[in-house]
N, C-alpha and C positions, 0 to 999 in steps of 0.2 A: 772553226766551222767555216765551210765554204761560203763565198759570196754568190749571190744570184743576181745577174744584171740582164734583164730582158729588154732588148732595144728594138722597138718596132716603129720605125720612122717612115711615115707614108706621106708622099706628096699627093694631095688630093686635087684633081683637076676642077672639081666643082665643090667648093667649100661654102657651106651656108653662111649667110650674114649673121654676125653675132648680135644678139638682141641686147638692148639695154633698157628694160622696162622700168624707168624711173618715174617718180611722181611728177606730174606736169605742173603742179602748183606748190609753192612753198608758203608757209604761214609767217610766223613771227620773224623779224629781222634782228640780228645781234651784230652790231658793228664794233670792231676792235681797232684801236689806234695805238701805235707804239708809245710806251711810257717815256722813252728817252734813253740816252746813253747811261750805261751802268745799272739799269734796272731790268729785272727779269720779267718778260712779258708772258711767260708760260702760264702763271696762275690765271691771268685774265682771259687768255685764250681757252684754257680748260673750262672756265666758268661759262664763256659764250657757247662752247660746244654743248654743255649741259643745259643751259637755258633755252637753246634753240633746237634741242634734240626733238625727235618725233614730229617732223613736219615743218621745221623752220629753215632760215637761211642765215649763215654766218658770213659776214663780210670782213675779210682780213685786210684792212687798210686800203690805201690807194697805191697806184704805181709809184715806185720810188721809196715807199715806206720800208723800214728795216726793223724787224722784231728781234730783240735779244732773247735767246733761250738758254737757260742755265739749269734745266732739269729735264728728265725724260717725261714723255707725254704719251698717253693712250687716249684716242678718241673713239669711243664705242657709240656709233651713230645709227639711227634708224630714220629713214626718209628725210635726209638733210641735204641741202645745197650749200656749197662753199664757194664764195667769190674770193678766190685767193689772189688778190692783187699785189700784195706786198711780199717781202722776202723774209723767211725765217732764217736767222743766222745763229747757230750755236755759239755759245761762249768759246772764244778761241784758246782757252787755257788747256793744254794737253793733260795736265794733272787731273782736271775735272772728269774728262771722258775716259781716261785710262783707269779710273777708279770704277770697277765693275758694278759697284752698288748704285752708280748713277745711270746705268743703262739696263736694258732688258737683254737676256741671253736668248738667242733664237735656238731652234732645234736642228739647225744645219751648220755643221762645221764650227760649232761653239762661237759663232759670230754674235756681235752685239748690235743692238739698234736703239735709237733714242726717240723715235716717233713711230707709233703703231696706229694705223687706221683700220678699224674693224666695224662690222655691222652689216646693214642691208639697205639697198636703195640709196646710194650716196653719189652725188654729182659734184665734181670739183672742176671749176673753170679758172685757170690762172691767167688767161688773156695775154699770154706771151710776156707778161711782166712779173708774175709771181712764181714762187718756188722756194727752194732751199739753197742757201750758200753754206757749204759744209766747213768753211775755214780750213780747207785741206792744205793750203800752202804753208800755214803755220806748222802743221804736223809734218809735212814732207821735209821742210827745212830742219825741224826739230830732230827727226830721226837721223838725218844725214850729217848732223853736226857731231863730230867726234867727241866733243867735250861732254855730250850727254850720255855717251856710252850705253846706248839702247838700240835694240834691233826690232824691226817689225816682225810680228808673229800673228797668225790667225788666232782669233779669240783673245787678243790682248786688251780688248775693251773699246777699240775704235768703233764708233757706231755707224751702221748703215744709215743713209740719209733719210730714206722714205720707204716705209714698210706697210704693205697691205696684207693683213693677216686675219683669217677667220672672217672673211667678208664675202658678200655676194651682191651682184647687180651694181657694179661700181663703174663710173666713167670718170676719167681724168683727162682734161684737155689743156693743151698749150702750156705745159708745165716745164720749168727750167730747174736744173740742178747744177750748181757751180761748185767746183773744188770739193767733191765728195771725199771724205776721209777714207772710206772703205767702199763697199758696193754702193752704187748710187740708189738702187731700188731692189726690193725683194717682194715677190708675190707668193705668199705661203698659205696653204690650206684654204684657198679661195676659189670661187666659182663665178663665171661670167663677169670678167673684168676687162674693160677696154681702156687702153692708154694711148691717146691720140695727140700727136704734135709735141712730143717730148724732145727737149734739147739737153744733152749732158756734156759738160766740158770739164775735164780733169787735166788741164794743161799747166805744167810747171813753168814758172817764170823766174826761178832762181838760177842764175848762170852756173852755179856749182853743179847743177843737175843736168846740164846739157850732155846728151849722148848716153845717159844712164837710164835705167828703169826707175825713174824718180817717183812714179805714181802707181806702184803695183797694187793689184786687187781693187782697182776702182771700176769694177764691172758696170756696164750700163744697166743691165737688169739680170736678175736670177728668178727662175720659177721653181717651185718646190711643192709637191702634193696639191697641185691645182689643176682645174679643168675649165676649158672654154675661156682662154685668155687671148686677147687681141692687142697687138702692138702695131700701130700705124703712124707713118710720117715721123720717124725718129731720126735724129742726128746725134751721134755719139762720138766724142773724142776722149779717149781714155788710155790707161796704162795696163789694161788687162782685157778680159773678155768683153766685147761690146754687148753680148748677150750670152747667157748661160742657161740652158734648159736642163734642169736637174731632175732628180728622181720623181717618178709618179706625176709627171706633167703630161696632160693629154688634151687633145683638141686645141692646139696652139696655132694662131694665125698671125703671120708677120708680113707686112706689106709696106713698101716704100721706106726702106730702112737703110740709112747711110752710116757706115762704120769706118772711123779713121784711127789709125794707130792701134795700139794694144796688141792682143793676141789673136784677134779674129773673133769668130762666132763659134760657140762651143755647145755640144751636146754632152752634158755631164757637169760635175763628176757623177759617175754611175757605179754601182756596186761598191759603195764606199763603206757601208755598215754591215756587219755580220748579221745573218739571218733576216735581212730585209731585202725584199725584191724591189727592184727599180724598173719601172715601165715608162718609156717615152713613146707615145702613140699619137698618130694623126697630127703631124706637123706640116703646115703648108706655108711656104715662104715664097713671096713674089716680090721681085724687084729689090733684091738685097745688093748693095754696093759696098765692097770691102776694099779699102785703099790704104796703102802705106803713106806715112807722112815723113817729113825730114828726119833722118835717123839722129840728127843732132838734138832733136826735140824729144823723139820717142823711138828708141831703137828696136822695140820688141817684135813687131809683126812678122811672123813666119808662117802664118796659117790664114786661110780664107774661112772655111768651115771645117771643124774637126771634132773628133770624138775623144772624150776623156773617160776611160774605164779603169778603175782601180784593180790592182792585182793582189790577191790575198797573200801571196807568198812573201811580199815585202812589208807586210804589216808587222809591227812589233808592239809590245806593251807600252813602250815609251812613245810610240807614234800610232795610236789606235785608228787614226783617220787615214793613214797612208800618205802618199805624196800629193794627193789631189783634194 
Protein backbone atom coordinates (compact mmCIF):
# COMPACT_ATOMS: atom_id res chain seq x y z
CA UNK A 1 0.00 0.00 0.00
CA UNK A 2 1.34 3.49 -0.69
CA UNK A 3 2.68 5.77 1.97
CA UNK A 4 1.26 9.21 2.51
CA UNK A 5 3.51 11.90 3.90
CA UNK A 6 2.04 15.38 4.02
CA UNK A 7 4.66 17.91 5.03
CA UNK A 8 3.46 21.38 5.85
CA UNK A 9 6.30 23.29 7.49
CA UNK A 10 5.44 26.91 8.12
CA UNK A 11 7.73 29.50 9.65
CA UNK A 12 5.34 31.78 11.49
CA UNK A 13 6.46 35.35 12.04
CA UNK A 14 4.17 35.85 15.00
CA UNK A 15 3.97 32.68 17.07
CA UNK A 16 1.95 32.78 20.26
CA UNK A 17 3.62 32.31 23.63
CA UNK A 18 3.17 28.75 24.81
CA UNK A 19 1.17 28.59 27.99
CA UNK A 20 2.08 26.45 30.99
CA UNK A 21 -0.91 26.63 33.34
CA UNK A 22 0.62 24.81 36.29
CA UNK A 23 -0.59 24.76 39.85
CA UNK A 24 0.95 27.66 41.76
CA UNK A 25 1.11 25.72 45.02
CA UNK A 26 2.22 22.25 45.89
CA UNK A 27 1.06 20.37 48.98
CA UNK A 28 2.81 17.42 50.62
CA UNK A 29 6.60 17.07 50.23
CA UNK A 30 8.26 13.70 49.54
CA UNK A 31 12.06 13.79 49.76
CA UNK A 32 14.11 10.92 48.37
CA UNK A 33 17.80 10.30 49.13
CA UNK A 34 20.00 7.67 47.44
CA UNK A 35 20.21 4.35 49.24
CA UNK A 36 23.85 3.92 48.34
CA UNK A 37 26.08 1.87 46.01
CA UNK A 38 24.65 -1.40 44.76
CA UNK A 39 21.06 -0.66 45.81
CA UNK A 40 18.16 0.05 43.49
CA UNK A 41 16.55 3.43 44.16
CA UNK A 42 13.67 2.92 41.71
CA UNK A 43 11.19 1.47 44.27
CA UNK A 44 11.55 4.39 46.68
CA UNK A 45 11.28 6.90 43.84
CA UNK A 46 8.09 5.21 42.60
CA UNK A 47 6.69 5.29 46.14
CA UNK A 48 7.41 9.02 46.47
CA UNK A 49 5.70 9.71 43.14
CA UNK A 50 2.63 7.86 44.40
CA UNK A 51 2.62 9.42 47.87
CA UNK A 52 2.89 12.98 46.55
CA UNK A 53 0.66 12.60 43.52
CA UNK A 54 -2.31 14.96 43.18
CA UNK A 55 -0.85 18.18 44.49
CA UNK A 56 2.50 17.37 46.12
CA UNK A 57 6.20 18.00 45.55
CA UNK A 58 8.84 15.30 45.11
CA UNK A 59 12.42 16.28 45.95
CA UNK A 60 15.00 14.02 44.31
CA UNK A 61 18.06 14.48 46.51
CA UNK A 62 20.49 17.35 46.43
CA UNK A 63 23.12 18.41 43.91
CA UNK A 64 25.69 15.63 43.54
CA UNK A 65 23.40 12.79 44.65
CA UNK A 66 23.32 9.77 42.32
CA UNK A 67 20.34 7.41 42.27
CA UNK A 68 20.96 3.89 41.01
CA UNK A 69 18.16 2.63 38.75
CA UNK A 70 17.81 -1.06 37.91
CA UNK A 71 14.22 -1.25 36.65
CA UNK A 72 11.90 0.60 34.32
CA UNK A 73 9.64 3.28 35.77
CA UNK A 74 6.40 5.03 34.85
CA UNK A 75 5.41 8.18 36.72
CA UNK A 76 1.73 8.90 36.09
CA UNK A 77 1.28 12.27 37.79
CA UNK A 78 -1.41 14.88 38.33
CA UNK A 79 -0.58 18.34 39.68
CA UNK A 80 2.95 17.47 40.82
CA UNK A 81 6.16 19.47 41.18
CA UNK A 82 9.52 17.69 41.00
CA UNK A 83 12.69 19.27 42.39
CA UNK A 84 15.08 17.06 40.43
CA UNK A 85 18.38 17.97 42.07
CA UNK A 86 20.21 14.65 41.82
CA UNK A 87 21.10 12.35 38.92
CA UNK A 88 19.28 9.16 37.92
CA UNK A 89 21.88 6.67 36.68
CA UNK A 90 20.69 3.42 35.10
CA UNK A 91 22.55 0.28 36.10
CA UNK A 92 25.45 0.15 33.60
CA UNK A 93 25.07 -3.58 32.86
CA UNK A 94 24.26 -3.92 29.11
CA UNK A 95 22.60 -7.31 29.68
CA UNK A 96 19.95 -5.67 31.91
CA UNK A 97 18.68 -3.15 29.38
CA UNK A 98 19.16 -5.32 26.30
CA UNK A 99 16.58 -7.64 27.85
CA UNK A 100 13.41 -6.13 26.40
CA UNK A 101 11.31 -7.30 29.34
CA UNK A 102 13.11 -4.67 31.44
CA UNK A 103 12.03 -1.73 29.26
CA UNK A 104 8.89 -0.39 27.57
CA UNK A 105 8.53 -0.55 23.80
CA UNK A 106 7.45 2.72 22.21
CA UNK A 107 5.16 3.07 19.19
CA UNK A 108 7.87 4.61 17.02
CA UNK A 109 10.57 2.55 15.31
CA UNK A 110 10.28 -0.21 17.93
CA UNK A 111 12.52 1.80 20.25
CA UNK A 112 12.60 1.12 23.98
CA UNK A 113 12.45 3.46 26.94
CA UNK A 114 13.09 2.98 30.65
CA UNK A 115 11.44 6.12 32.08
CA UNK A 116 7.98 7.42 31.12
CA UNK A 117 6.45 10.56 32.59
CA UNK A 118 2.74 10.97 31.91
CA UNK A 119 -0.19 12.88 33.33
CA UNK A 120 -1.27 16.51 33.64
CA UNK A 121 0.14 19.71 35.17
CA UNK A 122 3.69 18.58 35.91
CA UNK A 123 6.53 20.96 36.72
CA UNK A 124 10.12 19.66 36.78
CA UNK A 125 13.04 21.86 37.79
CA UNK A 126 16.50 20.28 37.70
CA UNK A 127 18.35 23.48 38.67
CA UNK A 128 21.21 22.69 36.23
CA UNK A 129 22.39 19.89 38.54
CA UNK A 130 19.81 17.15 38.02
CA UNK A 131 18.98 14.83 35.19
CA UNK A 132 19.85 11.41 33.78
CA UNK A 133 23.26 9.82 33.25
CA UNK A 134 22.56 7.08 30.71
CA UNK A 135 25.86 5.20 31.23
CA UNK A 136 26.25 5.36 27.46
CA UNK A 137 30.02 5.04 27.43
CA UNK A 138 29.75 1.50 28.78
CA UNK A 139 27.42 0.59 25.90
CA UNK A 140 29.46 2.32 23.19
CA UNK A 141 32.60 0.50 24.22
CA UNK A 142 30.64 -2.74 24.62
CA UNK A 143 29.32 -2.60 21.06
CA UNK A 144 32.64 -1.71 19.50
CA UNK A 145 34.59 -4.44 21.32
CA UNK A 146 35.03 -7.18 18.67
CA UNK A 147 35.08 -9.82 21.39
CA UNK A 148 31.38 -9.16 22.12
CA UNK A 149 30.37 -9.87 18.50
CA UNK A 150 27.26 -7.68 18.66
CA UNK A 151 25.91 -4.92 16.41
CA UNK A 152 23.75 -1.92 17.25
CA UNK A 153 20.21 -2.16 15.86
CA UNK A 154 17.11 -0.04 16.31
CA UNK A 155 14.76 -1.77 18.71
CA UNK A 156 17.49 -3.87 20.31
CA UNK A 157 16.39 -2.78 23.79
CA UNK A 158 18.66 0.17 24.51
CA UNK A 159 16.33 2.63 26.28
CA UNK A 160 15.58 6.27 25.57
CA UNK A 161 16.74 8.25 28.60
CA UNK A 162 13.71 10.50 29.17
CA UNK A 163 10.22 10.05 27.72
CA UNK A 164 7.17 12.27 28.10
CA UNK A 165 4.16 10.33 26.87
CA UNK A 166 0.40 10.92 27.10
CA UNK A 167 1.03 14.11 29.07
CA UNK A 168 -0.27 17.68 29.00
CA UNK A 169 0.79 20.98 30.56
CA UNK A 170 4.35 19.96 31.38
CA UNK A 171 7.36 22.19 32.05
CA UNK A 172 10.91 20.85 32.33
CA UNK A 173 13.63 23.34 33.29
CA UNK A 174 17.45 23.23 33.38
CA UNK A 175 17.68 19.47 32.88
CA UNK A 176 20.83 17.59 31.86
CA UNK A 177 21.27 14.25 30.08
CA UNK A 178 24.74 12.73 29.96
CA UNK A 179 25.79 9.75 27.85
CA UNK A 180 22.37 8.69 26.53
CA UNK A 181 22.38 5.10 25.31
CA UNK A 182 19.87 5.88 22.57
CA UNK A 183 17.68 8.96 21.97
CA UNK A 184 18.08 11.44 24.78
CA UNK A 185 14.39 12.34 24.90
CA UNK A 186 11.05 11.58 23.28
CA UNK A 187 7.83 13.61 23.46
CA UNK A 188 5.01 11.34 22.33
CA UNK A 189 1.24 11.81 22.23
CA UNK A 190 1.50 14.92 24.39
CA UNK A 191 0.16 18.48 24.42
CA UNK A 192 1.56 21.78 25.70
CA UNK A 193 5.03 20.73 26.81
CA UNK A 194 7.89 23.20 27.38
CA UNK A 195 11.49 22.05 27.79
CA UNK A 196 13.69 25.00 28.69
CA UNK A 197 17.42 24.96 29.42
CA UNK A 198 18.24 21.39 28.39
CA UNK A 199 21.85 20.21 28.01
CA UNK A 200 22.58 16.93 26.20
CA UNK A 201 26.09 15.50 25.93
CA UNK A 202 26.81 12.22 24.12
CA UNK A 203 30.57 12.60 23.74
CA UNK A 204 32.66 9.45 23.51
CA UNK A 205 35.89 9.43 25.55
CA UNK A 206 37.21 6.01 24.47
CA UNK A 207 40.24 6.60 22.19
CA UNK A 208 39.28 3.57 20.08
CA UNK A 209 36.26 5.54 18.91
CA UNK A 210 38.10 8.59 17.65
CA UNK A 211 37.04 9.50 14.13
CA UNK A 212 34.16 7.00 14.07
CA UNK A 213 30.43 7.34 14.47
CA UNK A 214 30.82 6.13 18.02
CA UNK A 215 27.54 7.40 19.42
CA UNK A 216 24.90 6.81 16.72
CA UNK A 217 21.20 7.40 17.37
CA UNK A 218 21.79 9.61 20.41
CA UNK A 219 19.26 12.20 19.20
CA UNK A 220 18.75 15.28 21.34
CA UNK A 221 14.96 15.04 21.04
CA UNK A 222 12.22 13.38 18.99
CA UNK A 223 8.60 14.52 18.76
CA UNK A 224 5.82 12.18 17.65
CA UNK A 225 2.02 12.66 17.60
CA UNK A 226 2.33 15.80 19.73
CA UNK A 227 1.03 19.37 19.61
CA UNK A 228 2.22 22.70 21.05
CA UNK A 229 5.73 21.72 22.08
CA UNK A 230 8.40 24.29 22.96
CA UNK A 231 12.18 23.80 23.04
CA UNK A 232 14.09 26.78 24.39
CA UNK A 233 17.73 27.33 25.36
CA UNK A 234 19.09 23.93 24.38
CA UNK A 235 22.67 22.77 23.91
CA UNK A 236 23.12 19.36 22.26
CA UNK A 237 26.32 17.45 21.51
CA UNK A 238 25.42 14.10 19.98
CA UNK A 239 26.09 11.48 17.35
CA UNK A 240 22.82 11.73 15.44
CA UNK A 241 19.98 14.24 14.96
CA UNK A 242 20.19 17.11 17.41
CA UNK A 243 16.42 17.21 17.04
CA UNK A 244 13.97 15.15 14.99
CA UNK A 245 10.41 16.30 14.33
CA UNK A 246 8.57 13.11 13.46
CA UNK A 247 5.09 12.35 12.19
CA UNK A 248 2.04 14.29 13.35
CA UNK A 249 3.99 16.95 15.19
CA UNK A 250 2.22 20.31 15.07
CA UNK A 251 2.78 23.78 16.50
CA UNK A 252 6.44 23.26 17.38
CA UNK A 253 8.41 26.25 18.72
CA UNK A 254 12.22 26.13 18.85
CA UNK A 255 14.29 29.06 20.06
CA UNK A 256 17.95 29.55 21.04
CA UNK A 257 19.06 26.03 20.17
CA UNK A 258 22.75 25.09 19.73
CA UNK A 259 23.55 21.84 17.92
CA UNK A 260 27.09 20.42 17.80
CA UNK A 261 28.14 17.37 15.79
CA UNK A 262 25.73 14.63 14.83
CA UNK A 263 23.63 14.69 11.67
CA UNK A 264 22.09 18.13 12.03
CA UNK A 265 18.41 18.92 12.56
CA UNK A 266 15.81 16.64 10.98
CA UNK A 267 12.20 16.75 9.85
CA UNK A 268 11.34 13.06 9.91
CA UNK A 269 11.33 10.21 9.48
CA UNK A 270 8.06 10.76 7.63
CA UNK A 271 5.97 8.36 5.57
CA UNK A 272 7.47 5.50 7.47
CA UNK A 273 4.41 3.37 8.10
CA UNK A 274 1.93 2.13 5.53
CA UNK A 275 -1.60 3.60 5.59
CA UNK A 276 -0.55 6.27 8.10
CA UNK A 277 -0.54 9.92 7.16
CA UNK A 278 2.24 12.00 8.66
CA UNK A 279 1.71 15.73 9.11
CA UNK A 280 4.29 18.25 10.26
CA UNK A 281 2.67 21.67 10.52
CA UNK A 282 3.44 25.10 11.99
CA UNK A 283 7.08 24.81 12.97
CA UNK A 284 8.79 28.03 14.05
CA UNK A 285 12.58 28.00 14.56
CA UNK A 286 14.43 31.06 15.83
CA UNK A 287 18.16 31.30 16.44
CA UNK A 288 19.25 27.75 15.64
CA UNK A 289 23.04 27.27 15.48
CA UNK A 290 24.32 24.07 13.85
CA UNK A 291 28.08 23.52 14.07
CA UNK A 292 30.54 20.82 13.13
CA UNK A 293 32.98 19.65 15.77
CA UNK A 294 36.41 18.05 15.39
CA UNK A 295 35.95 15.11 13.00
CA UNK A 296 38.32 13.08 15.18
CA UNK A 297 35.63 13.26 17.86
CA UNK A 298 32.47 13.13 15.72
CA UNK A 299 32.74 12.80 11.94
CA UNK A 300 29.07 12.71 11.02
CA UNK A 301 27.72 16.15 10.33
CA UNK A 302 26.86 16.71 6.70
CA UNK A 303 23.57 18.56 7.18
CA UNK A 304 22.24 21.69 8.78
CA UNK A 305 18.47 21.17 8.51
CA UNK A 306 17.20 18.32 6.38
CA UNK A 307 14.15 16.20 5.52
CA UNK A 308 13.89 12.43 5.99
CA UNK A 309 11.06 10.93 3.92
CA UNK A 310 10.81 7.17 3.46
CA UNK A 311 10.30 5.65 0.03
CA UNK A 312 7.82 2.76 -0.16
CA UNK A 313 9.61 1.06 -3.04
CA UNK A 314 12.54 0.10 -0.85
CA UNK A 315 10.50 -1.41 1.95
CA UNK A 316 10.70 -5.17 2.33
CA UNK A 317 9.03 -7.67 4.70
CA UNK A 318 12.39 -8.07 6.39
CA UNK A 319 12.75 -4.32 6.79
CA UNK A 320 9.19 -3.01 7.38
CA UNK A 321 10.35 0.37 8.63
CA UNK A 322 12.64 1.08 5.70
CA UNK A 323 15.97 2.87 5.98
CA UNK A 324 14.83 5.61 8.35
